[in-house]
C-alpha positions in Angstrom: 122.6 109.1 106.2 123.9 107.1 108.9 127.3 106.4 108.4 129.6 106.5 105.2 132.7 104.4 104.9 135.9 103.7 102.7 138.5 101.5 102.3 142.2 102.6 102.8 145.2 100.6 102.1 144.2 96.9 103.3 145.7 95.6 106.4 148.9 97.5 107.0 151.2 95.3 109.4 149.2 94.8 112.6 146.4 97.3 112.1 144.1 95.2 109.9 141.7 96.9 107.4 140.7 100.1 108.4 136.7 100.7 107.7 136.0 104.0 109.3 132.5 105.7 110.1 132.4 109.0 108.4 130.4 112.3 109.1 131.8 113.9 105.9 131.0 113.5 102.3 133.1 111.0 100.2 134.8 113.7 98.4 135.8 115.9 101.2 139.3 116.7 101.9 138.9 115.0 105.4 138.6 111.6 103.6 141.9 111.7 102.0 144.5 111.0 104.7 142.3 110.0 107.9 144.1 107.0 109.6 144.0 105.5 112.8 146.1 107.5 115.4 146.7 106.3 118.9 145.5 108.4 121.6 147.8 111.0 123.7 145.8 110.9 126.4 148.4 111.3 129.5 149.4 107.7 130.5 150.7 107.5 133.7 152.0 104.5 136.1 153.5 104.5 139.7 154.2 102.3 142.4 151.2 103.6 144.5 149.1 101.7 142.1 150.4 98.3 143.4 148.8 99.0 146.8 145.4 100.9 145.6 142.8 102.3 148.1 140.1 101.3 145.7 140.1 98.7 142.6 137.8 97.0 140.7 138.3 94.4 137.8 134.4 94.1 136.8 134.1 90.9 137.9 131.4 91.9 140.1 127.5 91.7 139.1 125.8 95.3 138.6 124.3 96.4 141.6 127.1 95.4 144.0 130.0 97.6 143.5 128.7 99.3 140.2 125.3 100.5 139.1 124.5 101.9 135.7 122.1 105.0 134.8 120.7 106.0 131.6 120.2 109.7 131.6 118.0 110.2 128.7 114.2 111.5 129.0 113.1 108.5 126.9 115.9 105.9 127.3 115.7 103.2 124.7 115.6 99.7 125.7 118.9 98.1 126.9 120.6 101.4 125.6 122.9 101.6 128.6 126.4 100.3 130.1 126.8 96.5 130.7 129.3 94.6 132.4 130.6 91.1 131.2 132.7 89.5 128.6 130.2 90.3 125.3 132.2 92.1 122.8 130.9 95.3 120.7 128.4 94.4 117.8 126.8 96.3 115.2 128.0 97.2 111.8 131.0 99.0 112.6 132.1 97.0 115.9 135.6 97.4 117.3 137.6 94.6 119.0 137.0 93.6 122.7 139.2 95.2 125.0 142.9 93.7 125.5 142.9 94.6 129.1 144.7 92.7 132.1 141.6 91.1 133.2 139.4 90.9 130.2 138.4 87.3 130.8 136.7 88.1 134.4 134.5 91.0 132.6 134.7 94.7 132.1 132.2 97.5 131.2 131.2 98.6 127.9 129.0 101.0 126.2 128.2 99.6 122.6 126.9 103.1 120.9 126.8 101.1 117.5 125.5 98.2 118.7 122.6 99.7 120.2 122.0 101.9 117.1 120.9 98.7 115.1 117.0 99.3 115.4 117.4 103.0 114.9 116.3 105.2 112.2 117.8 108.7 111.3 117.9 110.9 113.0 119.4 108.9 115.8 118.3 109.5 119.3 121.3 111.0 122.0 122.7 108.5 124.3 123.8 109.5 127.5 124.7 106.7 130.0 126.9 106.2 132.8 128.2 103.4 135.2 129.2 104.7 138.5 130.3 103.2 142.2 127.4 102.1 144.2 128.9 103.2 147.2 131.2 106.2 147.5 135.1 105.6 147.4 137.0 106.5 150.8 139.5 108.9 150.4 140.1 110.0 153.9 143.7 108.1 154.2 145.2 109.9 151.1 145.9 113.6 150.5 146.5 113.5 146.8 144.0 111.4 144.5 144.9 109.7 141.3 143.1 107.3 139.3 143.6 104.8 136.6 142.1 102.3 134.5 142.5 100.5 131.1 140.3 101.1 128.1 139.3 100.7 124.4 137.7 103.8 122.8 137.0 104.8 119.4 135.8 107.9 118.5 133.2 109.0 116.0 131.3 112.1 117.4 130.8 111.4 121.1 132.1 112.1 124.4 133.6 110.4 127.0 133.9 111.6 130.8 135.3 110.6 134.0 133.2 112.1 136.9 133.0 112.4 140.5 130.7 113.6 143.2 130.7 113.9 146.8 126.9 113.6 147.2 125.9 111.6 144.1 123.9 114.3 142.9 126.2 116.9 141.7 129.3 115.6 139.3 132.4 117.3 138.1 133.5 116.4 134.9 136.6 115.5 133.2 136.6 114.8 129.4 138.7 112.1 128.1 140.4 111.6 125.0 139.9 115.1 123.6 142.6 114.8 121.1 140.9 112.1 119.4 139.3 113.3 115.9 136.4 111.4 114.3 137.4 107.7 113.6 140.2 108.1 116.0 141.1 105.3 118.6 143.1 104.8 121.8 145.3 102.0 122.0 143.6 98.6 122.7 144.0 98.1 126.3 145.7 101.6 126.7 146.5 102.6 130.4 145.3 105.8 131.3 146.2 107.4 134.6 145.6 111.1 135.8 145.8 113.2 139.0 142.3 114.5 140.3 143.3 117.7 142.5 139.8 118.6 143.4 139.5 115.5 145.4 142.2 116.7 147.8 141.0 116.8 151.4 137.5 115.1 150.4 136.7 112.1 152.6 134.8 110.1 150.1 133.4 110.4 146.7 131.4 108.6 144.0 133.1 107.9 140.7 131.8 107.1 137.4 132.5 106.8 133.5 129.9 108.3 131.3 129.4 108.4 127.7 127.6 110.9 125.6 126.8 110.8 121.9 124.6 109.2 119.4 125.4 106.0 117.2 129.1 106.1 117.6 131.3 103.0 118.0 132.2 101.7 121.5 134.0 102.5 124.6 135.4 99.7 127.0 136.9 100.0 130.5 138.3 97.7 132.9 140.8 97.6 136.1 140.0 100.9 137.8 142.1 102.0 140.8 142.1 104.9 143.0 145.8 105.4 144.8 147.8 108.3 146.5 149.8 110.5 144.2 153.5 110.5 145.2 155.6 113.5 146.3 158.3 113.0 144.0 158.2 110.6 140.8 159.5 111.2 137.3 158.7 109.0 134.2 160.4 108.8 131.0 157.8 109.0 128.6 159.8 108.6 125.3 163.3 108.3 124.2 165.0 109.0 120.9 168.3 109.4 118.9 170.2 110.5 115.8 171.5 113.7 114.4 168.2 113.7 112.0 165.4 114.0 114.9 162.4 115.3 113.1 160.1 118.0 115.3 157.3 120.2 114.2 158.3 123.6 114.0 156.2 125.5 116.8 156.8 127.2 119.6 156.4 124.1 121.8 156.8 121.1 119.6 155.1 117.9 120.2 158.2 115.5 121.2 155.8 112.5 120.4 156.4 113.4 116.6 160.1 112.3 117.1 161.5 109.5 114.8 164.6 107.2 115.4 166.3 107.2 112.1 168.6 104.4 113.5 166.3 102.2 115.3 166.4 98.8 114.5 168.2 99.6 111.5 170.9 97.8 109.6 173.6 100.9 108.9 176.4 100.5 106.2 179.7 101.1 107.5 181.1 104.7 106.7 177.3 106.1 106.9 177.5 106.1 110.8 177.0 109.7 112.0 177.2 111.6 115.3 174.2 111.3 117.7 171.8 113.3 119.5 169.9 111.5 122.4 166.5 112.9 123.5 164.4 112.2 126.4 161.0 113.3 127.1 159.8 113.1 131.0 157.1 113.7 133.1 156.5 114.8 136.7 153.8 112.4 138.3 154.3 113.8 141.5 152.8 116.9 143.3 155.9 118.6 143.8 158.8 120.2 141.4 161.5 117.8 140.6 165.0 119.4 140.1 168.5 118.0 138.8 166.6 116.2 136.1 169.4 114.5 134.2 169.6 112.0 131.4 172.1 109.0 131.4 172.6 107.0 128.1 174.8 103.9 127.9 175.6 102.8 124.6 176.8 98.9 124.4 179.2 98.8 121.2 180.9 95.8 119.5 184.1 97.6 121.3 182.4 97.9 124.7 180.3 100.3 126.8 180.3 104.1 126.2 178.4 106.2 128.7 177.4 109.7 128.5 175.4 112.2 130.6 173.6 115.2 130.0 175.4 118.5 131.1 172.5 121.0 131.8 170.1 119.4 134.5 166.5 120.8 134.2 163.6 121.5 136.6 160.2 120.0 135.8 157.1 121.3 137.7 154.2 118.9 139.2 152.3 117.1 136.7 154.3 119.0 133.8 156.6 117.7 130.7 160.2 118.4 130.0 163.1 117.6 127.6 166.6 116.4 128.2 169.1 116.3 125.5 172.8 115.0 124.8 173.8 116.5 121.5 176.5 115.4 118.9 178.0 112.5 120.6 180.6 110.6 118.4 181.1 107.3 119.9 184.6 105.7 120.0 183.2 102.8 118.2 182.4 104.8 115.2 186.2 105.5 114.4 187.1 104.2 111.0 183.8 104.0 109.7 182.1 102.5 112.5 182.6 99.0 114.4 180.7 96.1 112.6 178.1 94.6 114.9 175.4 95.2 117.0 174.5 98.4 119.2 172.1 98.8 122.0 171.3 102.3 123.6 169.8 102.2 127.2 168.4 105.3 128.6 168.0 106.3 132.4 166.8 109.5 133.8 167.6 110.8 137.5 166.5 113.7 139.8 167.9 115.4 142.7 165.3 114.3 145.0 164.7 110.8 146.9 162.1 109.0 144.5 160.5 106.2 146.1 159.9 104.5 142.8 162.5 104.1 140.1 160.7 101.7 137.9 159.5 104.1 135.3 163.0 105.9 134.9 164.0 104.0 131.9 162.5 103.1 128.5 163.1 99.6 126.7 166.7 99.3 125.3 167.0 100.6 121.5 169.3 98.8 119.0 170.8 99.2 115.8 173.3 97.4 113.6 176.5 98.5 111.6 177.6 96.2 108.6 179.5 96.5 105.4 177.1 95.1 103.1 173.7 97.1 103.1 171.6 99.4 104.6 168.0 98.1 105.7 165.3 98.9 108.1 164.0 95.1 108.4 165.7 93.8 111.6 163.8 91.1 113.0 160.6 92.6 113.1 158.5 90.8 110.3 155.0 91.3 109.6 152.7 90.9 106.3 152.0 93.7 103.7 148.4 93.2 102.6 147.2 93.5 99.0 145.5 96.8 98.6 142.9 98.1 96.0 144.8 100.4 94.0 146.0 99.9 90.2 149.6 100.5 90.9 151.6 100.6 94.2 155.1 101.5 95.1 157.0 100.5 97.8 159.8 102.5 99.1 162.3 102.8 101.5 164.8 105.5 101.7 168.2 105.8 102.9 170.9 108.8 103.4 174.5 107.8 103.2 177.1 109.7 104.9 180.0 108.9 103.1 180.2 108.2 99.0 179.9 104.3 98.5 178.9 101.9 95.6 175.7 100.2 95.4 175.5 96.8 93.6 172.0 95.5 94.3 168.5 96.2 95.1 167.1 93.6 97.5 163.5 93.0 98.7 161.8 90.3 100.9 158.3 88.3 100.3 156.3 86.0 102.7 154.0 83.2 101.3 150.6 84.2 102.8 149.5 86.4 105.6 146.0 86.6 107.5 144.4 89.9 108.3 141.4 90.9 110.0 138.7 93.7 109.0 137.2 96.3 111.4 133.9 93.8 111.6 136.3 90.8 112.9 136.6 89.1 109.6 139.5 87.3 108.6 141.0 86.7 105.2 144.5 84.9 104.4 145.9 86.2 101.1 148.9 84.0 99.4 151.7 85.4 97.1 151.1 84.4 93.3 153.9 83.1 91.2 154.0 84.9 87.8 153.5 88.1 89.1 155.9 90.7 87.3 157.6 93.4 89.6 159.7 96.5 88.7 162.6 97.5 90.5 164.3 101.1 90.5 166.3 103.5 92.6 165.1 107.1 93.0 167.4 110.0 93.7 165.6 112.7 96.0 163.0 112.7 98.7 159.6 112.1 98.1 158.5 113.6 101.0 160.0 117.1 100.0 159.2 119.7 97.4 160.7 118.9 94.1 163.5 121.7 93.2 166.7 122.3 92.1 168.2 120.5 95.5 165.7 117.6 95.2 165.0 116.5 91.5 163.3 113.1 92.1 165.4 111.5 89.3 164.6 107.7 88.6 168.4 106.6 88.3 167.4 103.9 85.9 164.6 105.7 84.0 162.3 104.0 82.2 164.5 101.1 81.8 163.1 99.3 85.2 164.5 96.1 86.3 161.9 93.6 85.7 161.5 90.7 87.8 159.1 87.7 87.5 158.1 85.7 91.0 159.0 82.3 90.4 157.8 79.2 92.2 160.8 78.7 94.0 160.9 82.5 95.4 157.7 81.4 97.5 158.7 80.1 100.9 156.3 78.1 103.3 155.1 78.9 106.6 154.9 82.7 106.8 158.7 82.9 106.7 160.7 85.8 104.8 162.6 84.9 101.4 165.2 87.8 100.0 165.3 88.3 96.3 168.6 89.9 95.5 168.8 91.8 92.1 172.0 92.9 90.8 171.9 96.5 89.4 172.6 96.8 85.6 175.9 98.5 86.7 177.2 99.7 90.0 175.8 102.9 91.3 177.9 105.2 93.1 175.6 107.2 95.7 176.6 110.7 97.1 176.7 111.7 100.9 173.8 113.4 102.4 171.5 112.6 99.6 168.3 110.5 99.7 168.1 107.4 97.8 164.9 105.3 97.7 165.0 101.8 96.7 161.6 101.0 95.0 159.2 98.0 93.8 156.3 98.6 92.0 153.6 96.0 92.2 150.8 96.1 89.6 147.7 94.7 91.3 145.4 92.9 88.5 142.7 90.5 90.0 143.9 88.6 92.9 147.1 88.2 91.5 149.7 89.9 94.0 152.6 89.1 96.2 153.2 90.0 99.8 156.1 92.2 100.5 157.6 91.7 103.9 157.3 94.4 106.3 158.7 95.6 109.6 157.7 98.1 112.4 158.4 101.5 111.1 161.1 103.3 113.3 162.6 105.6 111.1 161.7 108.9 109.3 164.2 108.3 106.2 164.6 104.7 106.0 161.1 103.4 106.6 158.5 104.8 104.5 155.5 103.2 102.6 154.3 105.2 99.8 151.8 104.7 97.2 150.7 106.5 93.8 147.3 107.0 93.2 145.3 105.9 90.0 145.6 109.0 88.1 142.4 107.7 86.0 140.0 107.5 89.5 141.0 110.7 91.5 137.7 109.9 93.5 138.9 106.3 94.9 142.1 107.0 95.9 144.6 110.0 97.6 146.4 111.6 94.9 150.7 111.9 95.1 152.9 110.3 97.6 151.7 109.4 101.0 153.2 107.7 104.1 150.8 104.9 105.1 150.6 102.9 108.2 152.9 102.1 110.8 155.2 99.4 108.9 158.0 99.7 106.3 158.4 97.5 103.5 161.4 95.1 103.7 163.9 96.8 101.1 167.6 97.1 100.9 170.8 98.9 98.8 173.8 96.8 99.3 177.0 95.8 97.5 178.8 92.4 97.2 182.2 93.5 98.3 184.1 91.5 101.0 182.8 92.3 104.6 185.8 91.2 106.7 188.9 90.4 104.5 192.1 91.0 106.3 194.7 92.6 104.5 196.0 89.8 102.3 199.3 91.5 101.7 200.4 90.6 104.9 199.2 87.1 104.9 201.0 84.1 103.3 197.8 83.4 101.3 195.2 84.8 99.3 191.6 83.9 98.6 189.6 85.3 95.4 186.2 86.5 95.0 183.8 83.9 93.7 183.0 83.9 89.9 180.0 84.2 89.0 178.9 86.6 91.7 176.0 86.6 92.3 175.5 82.8 91.5 172.1 81.4 90.7 170.8 78.7 93.4 171.8 75.3 92.3 174.3 76.7 89.8 178.2 76.6 89.8 181.0 79.2 91.0 184.4 79.0 91.5 186.8 80.3 93.7 190.5 81.0 93.2 193.3 80.7 96.3 197.0 80.9 96.5 199.4 80.0 99.2 202.9 81.7 99.6 204.6 79.1 101.4 203.4 75.2 102.3 200.3 75.2 104.9 198.6 72.3 106.5 195.3 72.1 108.3 193.8 74.3 105.6 189.7 74.5 105.9 187.2 76.0 103.5 183.9 77.1 105.3 180.3 79.0 104.2 178.3 80.3 106.9 174.9 82.2 106.6 174.1 85.9 107.5 174.0 84.8 111.3 177.2 83.7 111.3 176.1 79.6 111.3 178.2 77.6 109.5 176.5 75.6 107.0 179.0 74.0 104.5 182.8 73.1 105.6 185.6 71.3 103.9 188.8 70.0 105.1 191.5 70.9 102.2 194.3 69.3 104.1 198.0 70.1 103.6 199.1 71.9 100.3 202.4 73.1 98.9 203.2 76.6 97.9 201.7 78.1 94.7 198.4 78.4 92.7 195.8 75.9 94.2 192.8 74.3 91.9 190.1 76.1 92.4 187.3 75.4 94.8 184.3 74.6 92.7 180.8 75.0 94.4 177.7 73.6 92.7 174.4 72.1 93.6 174.9 73.4 97.2 170.9 74.0 97.6 171.2 77.2 99.3 168.4 79.9 99.6 168.4 83.3 98.0 170.5 85.5 100.2 174.2 86.8 101.5 176.7 84.3 102.3 180.4 84.5 103.8 182.8 82.0 102.5 186.1 82.0 104.4 189.6 80.1 104.2 191.4 79.3 107.6 195.2 78.6 107.5 196.6 78.2 110.8 195.2 81.0 112.9 194.7 83.4 110.0 191.6 83.4 108.2 190.3 85.5 105.0 186.4 86.1 104.6 184.4 87.2 101.7 181.1 87.6 100.4 179.0 85.7 98.2 175.3 86.3 96.8 173.1 83.5 95.7 169.9 84.6 94.0 166.8 82.6 92.5 
């Protein structure tokens, strides 16, 4: 049998439908959780590559800068590397390389494409593309090479090789951490030090593929440059007190997760932070005094912290710098409401020539007093899948007891997804679909026991909701559906709660739940329950799938920023009913303790934009006639309404539901 394949959850986020080559039986355990992972191949970048001693963007014709060679005893016709802009073909083709200069051409070995005319057992493939002339190296002492790549592994091997005479080659195997069907990022930047080339005047260089009927390998933008003496690079940065790492002697820090990144955090649930940075020494000498500096821009101003115990990192090695148990001044009184951004920088005692890689992009989170969420500005589409029952879940951890009054989820109207073969399909949300919502106490990712009973708080009396025509937006925009709980729920601190929406799939009727890039270990898991009637089709139990999280929130209707009304000469009541059905009617009571003038009533959306304003003029003291709102034509969501008297203002929350 050439290749077996199966379908996973179709099109999670940006990843597209996964159709994977298999060298194992369909019922093998290896089939159960075989998802694409990004390569952990060392990725470096330093200033010397801005002025390399050799570079090629593969725009040259074969025979001028590069030449190909098939090393099989009986090479098949065209079974070799090619240079151009053609993308992989064959039944298991992968996408063309997303490199810097892909439009000018790139090098490709299309293992799968060559195999369409073969029969089992398939012939071996062993081909290389090498420089026609040796690369001059006499001007540099320490040599590094760099290239961009797109490679998906099945059962092959990828090598970078060099030779001083064109006959005897020294090999470095690449992507050794990729299992079958794993892939690098498309266009991933790969750089590594080649110590064996120190003191060498010149050398031929090549890329060699060895295997049989696998996927494809593409290479572009190849450079050779000097390696600096002193250069540190921050390879990753994380924060929160709930950072998770593998329990082993040398933990893999790429397994850290940001529990706060991109989150919206409920006031009162903020917690001390631990900042962690993984660094890599890209130079030929040991670096000392490696120090982490973190700056948090809070709603109240900037707060900066520096690690107290500098570390040393040997040449071409990794290290970890930490700042633990930081309590921000802005976290006093439950946490200042607003946006927070976190900036990371790393410094060394030595004089670095290149500081461009000493930072990582800023990270952000938000504190509010309405809800907890992991859906900030990163909307993508959750595709339908082929299982009978799907539960989309988002888990949350509160640090103080609080009351939850609603569960909310977001939908989009349509999304287009691309399969592994490049076939695109557009799916649309269908009105009339019945959804079930619930809240689960306990973590589905941990073993059930006395401390984790996994209780459905609304039991079998799930909250039913039918998708209506008015719920479906247009243009791929997100629409929030806010569902009040049957009764308010008091949540306990340090207990995991999971907001759930269960979606039965029947034929082609489904809805598209909005998703975001997953950044959290707790608030940000996609979970499914397998079909118990067909254990051979789908994984069993709970699973974390893909790189995206469903847009689900747990929130409360209470006022967000009402001042202490006892200290003011007026009061503003909560609208009733609340929540109010869109285009329905609600009324708001208010009172003046003393006469006042220039009174203004406003409504603003969750971005702070004023969408409604009414001048109430001058009023005598006493209870005023209710403010009646009807037919405002507001979309479902959470709004602020406020009363301004002179320089004083009271603000409350109003929820609109469909």
